[in-house]
C-alpha positions as semicolon CSV with decimal commas, in nm:
position;residue;x (nm);y (nm);z (nm)
1;M;3,514;-9,606;-8,282
2;N;3,632;-9,968;-8,311
3;L;3,558;-10,253;-8,070
4;T;3,736;-10,590;-8,073
5;V;3,601;-10,882;-7,870
6;L;3,886;-11,057;-7,687
7;S;3,683;-11,276;-7,449
8;E;3,323;-11,392;-7,468
9;M;3,101;-11,693;-7,404
10;R;3,072;-11,754;-7,778
11;A;3,356;-11,749;-8,029
12;M;3,442;-11,710;-8,396
13;D;3,608;-12,008;-8,564
14;G;3,965;-12,047;-8,440
15;F;3,908;-11,850;-8,118
16;G;3,843;-11,962;-7,760
17;S;3,543;-11,891;-7,540
18;E;3,486;-11,869;-7,165
19;H;3,242;-11,736;-6,911
20;G;3,404;-11,396;-6,926
21;L;3,412;-11,066;-7,111
22;S;3,690;-10,847;-7,247
23;F;3,668;-10,577;-7,516
24;L;3,940;-10,361;-7,672
25;I;3,797;-10,019;-7,753
26;E;3,973;-9,776;-7,985
27;V;3,855;-9,416;-7,971
28;D;4,023;-9,075;-7,978
29;Q;4,349;-9,246;-8,081
30;K;4,347;-9,431;-7,748
31;K;4,322;-9,803;-7,675
32;I;4,108;-9,900;-7,376
33;L;4,092;-10,254;-7,241
34;F;3,743;-10,292;-7,098
35;D;3,746;-10,589;-6,859
36;T;3,995;-10,875;-6,878
37;G;3,775;-11,184;-6,867
38;A;3,822;-11,482;-6,637
39;S;4,164;-11,600;-6,760
40;D;4,439;-11,514;-7,007
41;L;4,210;-11,585;-7,303
42;F;4,209;-11,213;-7,388
43;R;4,585;-11,228;-7,443
44;H;4,563;-11,529;-7,676
45;S;4,285;-11,360;-7,874
46;A;4,486;-11,040;-7,903
47;A;4,788;-11,234;-8,031
48;K;4,579;-11,407;-8,298
49;L;4,445;-11,071;-8,412
50;G;4,789;-10,906;-8,418
51;I;4,704;-10,674;-8,128
52;D;4,990;-10,562;-7,903
53;L;4,845;-10,523;-7,554
54;E;5,150;-10,321;-7,452
55;E;4,991;-10,041;-7,657
56;V;4,684;-10,031;-7,430
57;D;4,658;-9,686;-7,274
58;R;4,441;-9,784;-6,977
59;I;4,224;-10,059;-6,836
60;V;3,865;-10,008;-6,721
61;L;3,696;-10,264;-6,497
62;S;3,315;-10,277;-6,521
63;H;3,267;-10,437;-6,177
64;G;3,438;-10,665;-5,929
65;H;3,334;-11,012;-6,044
66;W;3,587;-11,284;-6,128
67;D;3,468;-11,331;-6,487
68;H;3,545;-10,965;-6,565
69;G;3,861;-10,906;-6,366
70;N;4,060;-11,224;-6,300
71;G;4,259;-11,161;-6,617
72;L;4,420;-10,868;-6,434
73;K;4,680;-11,107;-6,292
74;F;4,825;-11,138;-6,644
75;L;4,885;-10,762;-6,674
76;E;5,071;-10,489;-6,490
77;G;5,199;-10,134;-6,519
78;K;4,889;-9,976;-6,673
79;P;4,647;-9,715;-6,539
80;L;4,337;-9,894;-6,408
81;I;3,999;-9,726;-6,352
82;C;3,708;-9,875;-6,160
83;H;3,451;-9,811;-5,887
84;P;3,595;-9,847;-5,532
85;G;3,344;-10,123;-5,456
86;C;3,511;-10,354;-5,707
87;F;3,725;-10,498;-5,426
88;D;3,438;-10,605;-5,201
89;K;3,441;-10,970;-5,094
90;R;3,124;-11,115;-5,242
91;F;2,951;-11,450;-5,264
92;R;2,657;-11,626;-5,420
93;K;2,376;-11,676;-5,168
94;S;2,324;-12,029;-5,292
95;G;2,630;-12,237;-5,203
96;D;2,847;-11,949;-5,076
97;T;3,055;-11,951;-5,398
98;Y;3,314;-11,671;-5,399
99;L;3,249;-11,434;-5,689
100;G;3,498;-11,154;-5,627
101;L;3,834;-11,076;-5,782
102;S;4,131;-11,304;-5,729
103;L;4,353;-10,999;-5,662
104;S;4,301;-10,785;-5,352
105;R;4,299;-10,406;-5,370
106;E;4,650;-10,403;-5,222
107;E;4,777;-10,641;-5,490
108;V;4,611;-10,435;-5,763
109;E;4,770;-10,117;-5,628
110;E;5,110;-10,287;-5,650
111;R;5,056;-10,389;-6,013
112;F;4,868;-10,090;-6,158
113;E;4,816;-9,715;-6,133
114;L;4,479;-9,752;-5,962
115;N;4,217;-9,477;-5,972
116;T;3,869;-9,541;-5,831
117;F;3,564;-9,324;-5,896
118;R;3,200;-9,325;-5,793
119;R;3,122;-9,029;-6,018
120;P;3,136;-9,018;-6,399
121;I;3,479;-8,936;-6,541
122;K;3,559;-8,811;-6,892
123;L;3,851;-9,022;-7,015
124;S;3,894;-8,854;-7,355
125;P;3,693;-8,613;-7,575
126;H;3,444;-8,884;-7,679
127;L;3,469;-9,138;-7,396
128;W;3,319;-9,146;-7,045
129;F;3,346;-9,387;-6,754
130;L;2,994;-9,382;-6,610
131;G;3,076;-9,435;-6,242
132;E;2,798;-9,554;-6,012
133;I;2,471;-9,601;-6,200
134;P;2,157;-9,454;-6,035
135;R;1,880;-9,715;-6,020
136;K;1,571;-9,515;-6,101
137;N;1,327;-9,739;-6,285
138;N;1,097;-9,992;-6,120
139;F;1,191;-10,307;-6,311
140;E;1,571;-10,338;-6,293
141;A;1,804;-10,418;-5,997
142;Q;1,507;-10,502;-5,773
143;S;1,655;-10,817;-5,617
144;T;1,990;-10,993;-5,582
145;K;2,129;-11,345;-5,559
146;Y;2,453;-11,220;-5,401
147;I;2,578;-11,132;-5,054
148;L;2,876;-10,942;-4,918
149;E;3,129;-11,074;-4,667
150;D;2,924;-10,937;-4,375
151;G;2,615;-11,125;-4,493
152;S;2,430;-10,820;-4,625
153;D;2,270;-10,818;-4,970
154;D;2,509;-10,729;-5,253
155;Y;2,338;-10,526;-5,523
156;I;2,670;-10,483;-5,711
157;M;2,670;-10,105;-5,663
158;D;3,013;-10,097;-5,832
159;D;2,853;-10,198;-6,163
160;S;2,946;-9,942;-6,429
161;G;3,026;-9,911;-6,798
162;L;3,152;-9,685;-7,073
163;V;2,978;-9,452;-7,315
164;V;3,132;-9,340;-7,642
165;I;3,003;-9,035;-7,828
166;T;2,988;-9,107;-8,203
167;K;2,845;-8,914;-8,496
168;N;2,547;-9,152;-8,494
169;G;2,475;-9,115;-8,122
170;L;2,588;-9,282;-7,800
171;V;2,739;-9,630;-7,783
172;I;2,679;-9,783;-7,440
173;I;2,925;-10,057;-7,336
174;S;2,822;-10,280;-7,047
175;G;3,000;-10,556;-6,859
176;C;2,698;-10,720;-6,695
177;A;2,450;-10,436;-6,635
178;H;2,371;-10,550;-6,282
179;S;2,238;-10,196;-6,240
180;G;2,007;-10,249;-6,539
181;I;2,089;-10,169;-6,900
182;C;1,804;-9,915;-6,920
183;N;1,923;-9,742;-6,602
184;M;2,269;-9,734;-6,760
185;I;2,139;-9,581;-7,081
186;E;1,947;-9,308;-6,899
187;H;2,253;-9,227;-6,686
188;A;2,469;-9,203;-7,000
189;R;2,220;-8,964;-7,157
190;R;2,225;-8,743;-6,845
191;V;2,606;-8,749;-6,823
192;T;2,668;-8,661;-7,189
193;G;2,361;-8,449;-7,260
194;I;2,307;-8,654;-7,577
195;L;1,975;-8,837;-7,618
196;K;2,023;-9,048;-7,931
197;I;2,147;-9,404;-7,873
198;A;2,334;-9,560;-8,165
199;A;2,417;-9,894;-8,001
200;V;2,419;-10,094;-7,680
201;I;2,666;-10,382;-7,643
202;G;2,764;-10,614;-7,360
203;G;2,603;-10,819;-7,086
204;F;2,240;-10,746;-6,996
205;H;2,222;-11,007;-6,715
206;L;1,892;-11,145;-6,843
207;R;1,805;-11,512;-6,892
208;A;1,430;-11,562;-6,920
209;V;1,159;-11,401;-7,130
210;N;1,005;-11,249;-6,819
211;A;0,867;-10,910;-6,719
212;Q;1,212;-10,752;-6,685
213;T;1,325;-10,874;-7,027
214;L;1,005;-10,756;-7,194
215;K;1,025;-10,414;-7,026
216;T;1,391;-10,387;-7,130
217;I;1,295;-10,460;-7,490
218;E;1,016;-10,200;-7,468
219;C;1,266;-9,947;-7,331
220;L;1,512;-10,009;-7,615
221;E;1,234;-9,989;-7,875
222;N;1,105;-9,661;-7,730
223;L;1,457;-9,519;-7,744
224;A;1,488;-9,633;-8,108
225;V;1,829;-9,789;-8,042
226;T;1,985;-9,862;-8,381
227;R;2,199;-10,164;-8,283
228;V;2,131;-10,395;-7,989
229;L;2,412;-10,643;-7,922
230;P;2,348;-10,839;-7,601
231;S;2,626;-11,080;-7,501
232;H;2,801;-11,258;-7,213
233;C;2,544;-11,305;-6,932
234;T;2,247;-11,257;-7,166
235;L;2,142;-11,620;-7,195
236;E;1,875;-11,818;-7,375
237;P;1,583;-11,778;-7,399
238;A;1,622;-11,402;-7,334
239;L;1,898;-11,380;-7,595
240;G;1,673;-11,539;-7,855
241;E;1,402;-11,282;-7,784
242;F;1,646;-10,994;-7,834
243;H;1,760;-11,150;-8,161
244;R;1,397;-11,193;-8,274
245;I;1,315;-10,829;-8,207
246;F;1,639;-10,653;-8,299
247;G;1,812;-10,897;-8,536
248;K;2,073;-11,162;-8,469
249;N;2,375;-10,946;-8,392
250;E;2,605;-11,197;-8,223
251;V;2,905;-11,089;-8,018
252;R;3,182;-11,351;-8,030
253;T;3,548;-11,375;-7,933
254;G;3,739;-11,257;-8,240
255;S;3,466;-11,020;-8,364
256;R;3,566;-10,673;-8,480
257;L;3,293;-10,408;-8,482
258;V;3,284;-10,050;-8,606
259;F;3,043;-9,789;-8,470
């Protein structure tokens, strides 16, 4: 399995960065575009790397936030998989900033072959879309800074991810892990029936070295995860603590990783 970083908050020399995330995943002779970032940066990165995005077999959206899906307006004609809640109108509680997608569900349906799922879906022999993540532990997804259009709390129930089955174990791929990266891991283990975790990569939505970050680190250590690659919304000082414990495995625009 190969993963190429097309959009991230940090970048390799010669590449751009943004508050966004987009990965190209190659598995089972298929090319999956996981999220599209906040702009067309993913397209510029692909061009620099000699990647033809016309060869992408399908797009998977991790959740309905602008920094993961606004790049959709630069694409069309591909199958698109996501949770149905991705099209909710959502805002930040502080300042009422709009955080949802720039395209409505109707506009997305005009541009793509849209399929929405709450349940896990097997996309190829070694690849699963995780669907809605059950929130079972007592330290993740306990509060929210977001609200929906009707004023109710938005716990980002559409948050999902991918899991790839490799010879070394599962590779969990997260957009932001609003549901909690440990909840996501446990769900992936239940879905696949495989317990060993080879790697976890993507946003962990952690910023401080607080109780949640420390419990997340304890969870990953107990699971003996071989490679821990937090990125995107994993900010300092939490990011520094992950690097101290698991090694400085930076995820940058332009990076190419093999699992």
